[in-house]
C-alpha positions in Angstrom: -5.1 -3.1 4.4 -7.3 -0.9 6.8 -5.9 0.4 9.7 -8.0 1.7 12.7 -6.7 5.4 13.2 -8.8 8.0 15.0 -8.2 10.8 17.3 -8.7 10.1 20.9 -9.2 12.6 23.6 -8.1 11.9 27.1 -9.6 13.5 30.3 -7.4 13.3 33.6 -8.0 13.6 37.3 -6.1 12.8 40.4 -7.0 12.0 44.0 -5.0 12.2 47.2 -1.8 13.6 45.7 1.2 14.1 48.2 1.9 17.9 49.4 5.2 19.1 48.7 4.5 22.7 49.6 5.2 23.6 53.1 2.5 26.0 53.5 -0.1 24.9 51.1 -1.3 22.1 48.8 0.7 21.1 45.9 0.1 22.8 42.4 -0.2 19.7 40.1 0.2 19.4 36.4 0.0 16.2 34.3 2.6 15.4 31.6 1.7 12.6 29.1 4.6 10.5 27.4 4.5 7.9 24.8 7.0 5.0 24.3 8.7 5.4 21.0 11.0 2.5 21.2 14.5 2.0 22.3 14.0 3.1 25.8 12.9 6.7 24.8 9.7 8.5 25.6 8.3 11.5 23.6 6.0 14.0 25.4 2.6 14.4 23.8 1.2 17.0 26.0 0.7 18.8 29.1 -2.6 19.7 31.2 -3.0 23.0 32.7 -1.4 23.6 36.4 -4.1 23.5 39.1 -3.2 25.6 42.3 -3.5 24.4 45.8 -5.3 21.1 44.9 -4.6 17.6 45.8 -7.4 16.0 43.9 -7.4 18.1 40.6 -9.8 17.5 37.7 -7.7 18.9 34.6 -9.7 21.1 32.2 -7.5 20.7 29.3 -7.6 17.5 27.5 -4.8 15.5 25.8 -5.2 14.3 22.3 -3.4 11.3 20.5 -3.9 9.0 17.6 -5.3 5.6 18.4 -4.2 2.5 16.5 -5.6 -0.8 17.4 -3.1 -3.0 15.8 -0.2 -1.5 18.0 0.7 -1.3 21.8 0.9 2.3 22.7 2.6 2.7 25.8 1.7 5.6 27.8 3.3 7.3 30.8 1.5 10.0 33.0 3.7 12.0 35.1 2.3 14.4 37.9 4.6 17.2 38.8 4.1 20.0 41.5 4.8 23.3 39.5 6.3 26.1 41.6 8.1 28.1 38.8 7.5 29.3 35.3 10.1 27.3 33.4 8.9 24.4 30.9 11.7 22.0 32.4 10.4 19.5 34.9 13.8 18.8 36.3 13.4 21.6 38.9 9.9 20.4 39.8 8.8 18.1 42.4 7.6 14.7 41.2 4.2 13.7 42.8 3.9 10.2 41.2 3.5 8.5 37.8 1.7 5.7 36.3 2.0 3.6 33.0 -0.5 1.9 30.8 -1.5 1.2 27.3 -3.8 3.4 25.4 -5.9 0.0 24.7 -6.3 -0.4 28.3 -7.6 3.0 28.5 -10.2 2.8 25.7 -11.2 -0.6 26.5 -11.9 0.5 30.1 -13.3 3.7 29.1 -12.4 5.0 32.7 -9.1 3.7 34.1 -8.0 4.4 37.6 -4.2 3.4 38.4 -2.1 3.9 41.6 0.6 6.6 41.2 4.2 5.6 42.0 7.3 7.4 42.9 9.3 4.6 41.7 8.8 0.9 41.1 7.4 -0.5 44.2 7.0 2.6 46.0 3.5 4.1 45.9 3.2 7.9 46.0 0.9 7.7 49.2 -2.8 7.0 48.5 -2.3 9.0 45.2 -4.4 7.7 42.1 -4.8 8.9 38.6 -8.0 8.6 36.5 -7.7 8.6 32.6 -11.0 8.4 30.8 -11.2 8.3 26.9 -13.4 9.7 24.1 -13.3 9.5 20.4 -13.2 12.8 18.5 -15.7 12.2 15.8 -19.1 13.0 14.5 -20.8 9.5 14.1 -23.9 10.9 12.3 -24.6 9.7 8.8 -27.2 10.5 6.2 -29.0 7.3 5.0 -30.8 7.9 1.6 -32.6 6.1 -1.0 -33.0 7.7 -4.3 -35.2 6.7 -7.5 -35.8 7.8 -11.0 -39.3 7.9 -12.6 -40.2 8.1 -16.3 -36.9 8.4 -17.8 -36.8 8.7 -21.5 -36.2 5.5 -23.3 -35.0 7.2 -26.7 -34.1 10.7 -27.5 -32.6 12.7 -30.3 -30.5 11.0 -33.1 -27.2 11.8 -31.6 -28.3 9.7 -28.5 -29.5 6.6 -30.5 -26.0 5.1 -29.9 -26.3 5.5 -26.2 -25.8 2.3 -24.2 -25.5 3.8 -20.6 -26.4 6.6 -18.4 -24.8 7.8 -15.3 -26.7 10.1 -12.6 -25.0 12.0 -10.1 -26.4 14.0 -7.2 -23.7 16.7 -5.8 -24.5 17.9 -2.3 -23.8 21.4 -1.4 -22.4 22.5 1.9 -25.6 24.5 2.4 -27.8 21.7 2.1 -28.8 22.0 -1.6 -27.7 19.9 -4.5 -26.2 20.0 -8.1 -27.5 17.0 -10.3 -26.2 15.7 -13.6 -27.3 13.0 -16.0 -24.4 12.0 -18.2 -24.6 9.6 -21.3 -21.9 7.3 -22.6 -21.5 6.5 -26.1 -19.2 3.6 -26.9 -19.3 4.0 -30.6 -21.3 0.7 -31.3 -25.1 0.6 -33.0 -27.9 1.1 -30.7 -30.0 -2.2 -30.8 -33.4 -0.6 -30.2 -34.1 -2.6 -27.0 -33.6 0.3 -24.8 -31.0 -0.9 -22.6 -30.4 1.8 -20.1 -27.5 1.5 -17.6 -28.2 3.8 -14.7 -25.3 4.4 -12.4 -25.7 6.7 -9.2 -22.7 9.0 -8.0 -22.9 11.1 -5.1 -20.3 13.9 -4.8 -19.7 16.7 -2.4 -19.0 20.1 -3.8 -19.4 23.8 -2.9 -22.0 25.7 -5.1 -25.5 26.6 -5.4 -28.3 24.3 -5.9 -31.0 24.0 -8.8 -34.5 22.8 -9.1 -34.1 21.0 -12.5 -31.8 18.6 -14.0 -30.1 19.9 -17.3 -29.3 16.8 -19.9 -26.6 17.9 -22.3 -23.6 16.6 -24.7 -20.8 15.0 -22.7 -18.3 17.6 -24.4 -19.7 20.2 -21.9 -23.0 21.5 -23.0 -24.5 20.7 -19.6 -24.6 24.1 -17.9 -23.0 22.7 -14.7 -20.0 21.0 -16.3 -17.4 23.0 -14.6 -14.2 22.4 -12.5 -16.2 23.4 -9.3 -18.4 20.2 -9.7 -15.5 17.9 -9.8 -14.3 18.3 -6.4 -15.2 16.2 -3.4 -15.9 12.7 -2.3 -17.7 10.4 -4.7 -19.6 7.3 -3.7 -20.3 4.9 -6.8 -23.3 2.6 -6.4 -24.5 -0.3 -8.3 -25.6 0.1 -12.1 -29.4 -0.8 -12.7 -30.2 -2.3 -16.2 -33.4 -2.3 -18.6 -35.1 0.1 -16.1 -36.5 3.5 -16.9 -37.8 3.8 -13.3 -34.7 2.6 -11.1 -34.5 2.6 -7.4 -30.9 2.6 -6.2 -29.9 0.6 -2.9 -29.8 2.8 0.2 -26.4 4.4 0.9 -25.0 6.5 3.6 -22.7 9.6 3.7 -21.3 11.4 6.6 -23.4 14.2 7.7 -20.7 16.6 7.5 -20.6 16.2 3.7 -24.1 17.3 3.4 -24.5 20.5 5.5 -21.5 21.1 7.7 -23.1 18.8 10.5 -26.3 20.6 10.8 -29.3 18.2 10.3 -31.9 21.0 10.3 -30.5 22.5 6.8 -33.2 21.6 4.3 -32.6 19.4 1.3 -34.3 19.5 -1.9 -36.1 16.2 -2.6 -37.1 16.2 -6.0 -35.7 17.1 -9.5 -36.8 17.3 -13.1 -34.6 15.9 -15.8 -34.5 18.7 -18.6 -33.0 17.8 -22.0 -31.8 21.3 -23.4 -32.1 20.4 -27.1 -35.6 18.8 -26.7 -36.8 21.8 -24.7 -35.8 24.4 -27.4 -37.5 22.2 -30.1 -40.7 21.4 -28.6 -42.9 23.8 -26.8 -44.9 21.0 -25.2 -42.0 19.4 -23.8 -42.1 19.1 -19.9 -39.2 17.1 -18.8 -37.3 13.6 -19.6 -38.2 12.2 -16.0 -37.7 12.9 -12.5 -35.2 12.1 -9.9 -36.8 11.6 -6.3 -35.2 11.2 -2.8 -37.4 8.5 -1.3 -35.7 8.3 2.1 -33.2 10.8 3.9 -32.7 10.2 7.3 -29.8 11.0 9.9 -28.5 8.1 11.7 -25.7 7.1 13.9 -22.9 5.0 12.3 -20.8 3.4 15.3 -17.1 3.1 15.1 -14.9 0.3 16.5 -14.0 2.5 19.4 -17.9 3.0 20.0 -18.3 -0.6 20.5 -15.0 -1.2 22.6 -16.0 1.8 24.9 -19.5 0.3 25.0 -18.3 -2.8 26.8 -17.7 -5.2 24.0 -15.1 -7.9 25.1 -12.6 -9.3 22.4 -12.2 -12.8 23.3 -8.7 -14.2 22.2 -8.2 -17.8 21.5 -4.9 -19.4 20.3 -4.4 -22.7 18.3 -0.9 -24.0 17.9 0.4 -26.5 15.3 2.0 -29.7 16.6 2.3 -31.6 13.4 5.3 -33.9 12.5 6.5 -31.5 9.9 7.9 -29.0 12.5 10.6 -31.4 13.2 11.9 -32.6 16.5 11.7 -29.9 19.0 14.9 -31.0 20.7 16.6 -30.3 17.2 17.8 -26.8 16.5 16.4 -27.4 12.9 12.9 -27.5 14.2 10.4 -24.6 14.2 9.4 -25.8 17.8 13.0 -25.5 19.0 13.7 -23.0 21.9 16.8 -20.9 21.4 18.8 -20.3 24.3 16.6 -17.2 25.2 13.6 -19.4 25.2 12.0 -18.3 22.0 11.3 -19.4 18.6 8.8 -18.2 15.6 5.6 -19.5 17.3 6.4 -17.7 20.5 7.2 -14.5 18.8 4.2 -14.5 16.6 2.2 -15.3 19.8 3.7 -12.3 21.8 3.3 -9.8 18.8 -0.3 -10.5 18.3 -1.5 -11.4 21.9 0.2 -8.3 23.3 -2.3 -6.3 21.4 -5.4 -8.2 21.8 -5.1 -8.8 25.5 -6.0 -5.1 26.5 -9.4 -5.8 25.1 -10.3 -8.7 27.6 -11.2 -7.6 31.0 -10.0 -11.0 32.8 -7.1 -11.9 30.7 -7.9 -15.5 30.6 -7.3 -17.1 27.2 -7.9 -20.5 26.0 -5.1 -22.1 24.2 -5.1 -25.3 22.2 -2.8 -27.5 20.2 -3.5 -29.6 17.2 -2.0 -32.5 15.2 -0.3 -34.3 18.0 -0.5 -37.3 19.8 -1.4 -36.6 23.5 -1.1 -38.7 26.8 -2.4 -41.0 28.2 -3.9 -43.0 25.2 -1.6 -41.1 22.7 -4.4 -40.7 20.2 -4.1 -37.7 17.8 -6.0 -34.7 18.9 -6.8 -31.5 16.8 -8.4 -29.7 19.8 -6.3 -30.5 23.1 -5.7 -28.0 25.8 -2.2 -26.8 25.9 -2.5 -26.9 29.9 -3.9 -30.5 29.3 -7.2 -29.5 31.2 -10.1 -29.8 28.7 -12.6 -28.6 31.4 -10.6 -25.3 32.0 -8.4 -24.6 28.9 -7.9 -21.0 30.1 -4.4 -19.5 30.6 -3.6 -16.4 32.6 -2.5 -13.7 30.2 -0.3 -14.3 27.3 2.6 -15.3 29.6 0.3 -18.1 30.8 -0.1 -19.3 27.2 3.7 -19.2 26.7 4.3 -21.2 29.8 1.6 -23.8 28.9 3.3 -24.2 25.3 6.7 -24.7 27.0 5.5 -27.4 29.2 3.2 -29.1 26.5 6.3 -29.5 24.1 8.0 -32.3 25.8 4.6 -34.1 26.7 3.3 -34.7 23.1 4.3 -36.4 20.1 4.4 -34.4 16.9 2.2 -36.1 14.3 -0.4 -34.8 12.0 -2.4 -34.0 9.9 -3.1 -30.3 9.8 -6.6 -29.8 10.6 -8.3 -26.4 11.3 -11.7 -27.1 11.2 -12.0 -28.6 14.8 -10.7 -25.3 16.5 -12.5 -23.0 14.4 -15.6 -25.0 15.1 -14.8 -25.0 18.9 -14.6 -21.2 18.7 -17.6 -20.8 16.5 -19.7 -22.6 19.2 -18.9 -19.9 21.8 -19.5 -17.2 19.3 -22.8 -18.6 18.5 -23.8 -18.5 22.0 -22.7 -14.8 22.2 -24.6 -14.1 19.2 -27.9 -15.6 20.6 -27.7 -12.8 23.2 -28.4 -10.3 20.4 -26.0 -7.7 22.0 -22.7 -6.1 20.8 -20.9 -7.6 23.9 -18.6 -10.1 22.6 -16.5 -10.6 19.7 -14.0 -13.7 19.2 -10.6 -13.7 17.6 -9.0 -17.1 16.9 -5.1 -17.0 16.2 -3.8 -20.1 14.3 -0.1 -20.6 14.4 0.9 -23.1 11.7 3.9 -24.6 9.7 2.2 -25.9 6.7 -0.7 -25.9 4.4 -4.1 -27.1 5.7 -5.0 -30.7 5.1 -8.8 -30.6 5.7 -9.4 -27.9 3.1 -13.2 -28.4 2.5 -14.0 -28.8 6.2 -12.1 -25.5 6.9 -13.9 -23.7 4.1 -17.3 -24.9 5.5 -16.2 -23.9 9.2 -15.0 -20.4 7.9 -18.1 -19.8 5.9 -20.4 -20.9 9.0 -18.1 -18.7 11.2 -18.6 -15.7 8.9 -22.2 -15.5 10.2 -20.9 -15.2 13.8 -19.2 -12.6 15.9 -15.8 -13.9 15.0 -12.5 -13.5 13.2 -9.7 -15.8 12.1 -5.9 -14.9 11.9 -3.4 -17.3 10.6 0.3 -16.9 10.8 2.3 -19.2 8.7 5.6 -20.3 10.4 8.5 -21.4 8.3 9.0 -21.8 4.6 6.1 -24.1 3.5 3.8 -23.4 0.6 0.9 -21.4 1.9 -1.0 -21.2 -1.3 -4.2 -22.9 0.4 -4.0 -20.2 3.2 -4.1 -17.3 0.7 -7.3 -18.9 -0.7 -8.8 -18.9 2.8 -8.0 -15.3 3.1 -10.3 -14.5 0.0 -9.0 -11.0 -0.6 -10.1 -11.7 -4.4 -13.7 -12.4 -3.7 -16.0 -14.1 -1.0 -14.9 -17.7 0.2 -17.1 -20.5 -1.1 -17.8 -24.0 0.0 -18.0 -26.8 -2.4 -21.6 -26.5 -2.7 -21.2 -22.8 -3.6 -22.4 -21.2 -0.3 -20.6 -17.8 0.0 -19.1 -16.3 3.3 -21.3 -13.4 4.6 -18.1 -11.5 5.0 -14.2 -11.9 4.9 -13.0 -12.9 8.4 -9.7 -14.6 7.6 -6.5 -12.8 7.5 -3.3 -14.7 6.5 0.2 -13.5 6.8 3.5 -15.7 6.5 5.7 -15.2 9.2 8.8 -15.2 7.0 7.9 -11.9 5.6 8.5 -10.1 9.0 11.5 -12.1 10.2 13.7 -9.0 10.0 11.0 -6.3 10.8 10.1 -5.0 14.2 8.0 -7.5 16.3 4.9 -5.1 16.1 5.1 -5.0 12.2 3.5 -8.5 12.4 0.6 -7.4 14.6 0.1 -4.4 12.5 -0.6 -6.4 9.7 -2.5 -9.3 10.9 -4.9 -7.2 13.2 -5.6 -4.5 10.8 -8.8 -5.8 9.4 -10.3 -6.8 12.9 -11.9 -3.4 13.5 -13.7 -3.4 10.3 -14.6 -7.0 10.5 -16.0 -6.3 14.0 -18.0 -3.2 13.1 -19.3 -4.9 9.7 -20.7 -7.6 11.9 -22.5 -5.8 14.5 -23.8 -3.3 11.9 -25.3 -6.1 9.9 -27.0 -7.3 12.8 -28.4 -3.7 13.6 -26.7 -3.7 17.3 -25.7 -0.6 19.0 -22.9 -0.6 21.5 -23.8 -2.7 24.5 -23.6 0.1 27.1 -24.7 3.7 26.7 -21.9 5.9 25.2 -20.9 9.2 26.8 -21.8 12.5 24.6 -19.4 12.6 21.7 -16.5 15.0 22.0 -17.1 17.5 19.4 -13.7 18.8 18.4 -10.2 20.1 19.7 -11.2 23.2 21.4 -9.0 23.5 24.6 -8.7 25.5 27.6 -5.4 27.8 27.2 -2.3 26.2 29.0 -2.4 28.7 31.9 -2.9 28.4 35.6 -6.3 27.3 36.4 -8.3 28.9 39.0 -8.7 27.3 42.6 -12.3 26.8 41.9 -11.4 23.9 39.5 -10.6 22.0 42.6 -14.0 20.8 43.8 -15.1 17.9 45.8 -16.0 14.8 43.5 -19.1 13.2 43.9 -18.7 9.4 44.3 -19.8 7.3 41.4 -22.2 4.4 41.9 
């Protein structure tokens, strides 16, 4: 499971703070807190104090981890600091604001009114929060080839069936290389089947100009513990080829030369077999290893796309088949408890509360499937929950909940359980977005169902076609039915294929049975079903070669901070209005 965790840096400024000091302006400081559950808030950090300023731009940034799949509620408090004690109870409160971290990163710059208490504004005071991801997005993309490798060598190597090649990149930009042989203990067939595998490993040592070949037991002069450290990337094995070219691969720039792209990299190595070199005076080498391509590129992250203006369009499909049971019966999965909830609504709130922060208009299309609907009572697998096919959008997650509650008594639960119509419906919009050839929109479909899908082949076809579009499908199985077919759609064991054999371009389906989370916190379900969405989004846009829709601000380089001391009055300067 791939959770989207990265470090985010928040910059904070305020405008039109109220004055609490009699003879001068306030001396504001900002405190950041995060909701940790149970009505409790934990302090994450504070800015410096800015003296005599009603519109401060705080120099000290505040940092916290970002998790896409959870709602991270934040509270900003502005205080007038007139003493040296760390406690805030004896300082004047100038106003506060609450939001989620998802709102901040999706807006990139978020301005909120300051409130003294609910319903009471702090004058004209506002707080503006901007976010940057702390990372280095640069990667080194390389393509490596070998030329004229030996087909046969000395007698002890006659049993060799495979070769593995490694380049070990030094922190100073030079490399160690090694060609290793594997002897499985079977006879050599004389065909010359060489299996060449490429491994890139980061270590710390000096470079070399030639590649020395030796026995696996350690005769290689570079077989030492120092060369086993670091991150290894394993690429494909190439068979029956003494002049192989490996697929391009990318490694973070920091693994090469500490982030300095000006550091030279050695581009060609000779393969030297030590025993043959000692025995033959005319011996030159056993082949060469050459770097064909080596270039520094930018590898965009999920937050790069979100902060670059990518909207995540959220659509919901709800199962209204007869297997759910009579909604008026307490045994039905659609039965609303005295508190007005059921498993369908709990799952909807869990997932929707996270995704809604990434859609600016908060209007979400919601559909039902598997019910007979008025006025003609025909079975529909794609009816608008608000019964307005021309405008199926609901205002926020609460709007979807309200439409669902109103639809329950107006439809007749029927069947079968067909997913393909709604998947194809969302795919049509995703296809329109893809035609724009920009990373501006991505679509997430949430299907809530109580049973196994009936139109298996049609659904497979729909998912495979959707895998070529900016789209992900989340399926939550409600109740205790057999969901084996759903597990197959998830395709964690290999690419999903249609009956004709066409494979999905990427894995876009995530299935989770709700019963696994019945006794877990509500956010646990969202953490599981949404964990793959960031990777799916990035993989699609990367495959298309699309950069973020809007230009990104300069990357924040690291955690260097202004000491937490009183800022000078010069830090309070008039702001230039933004266009």
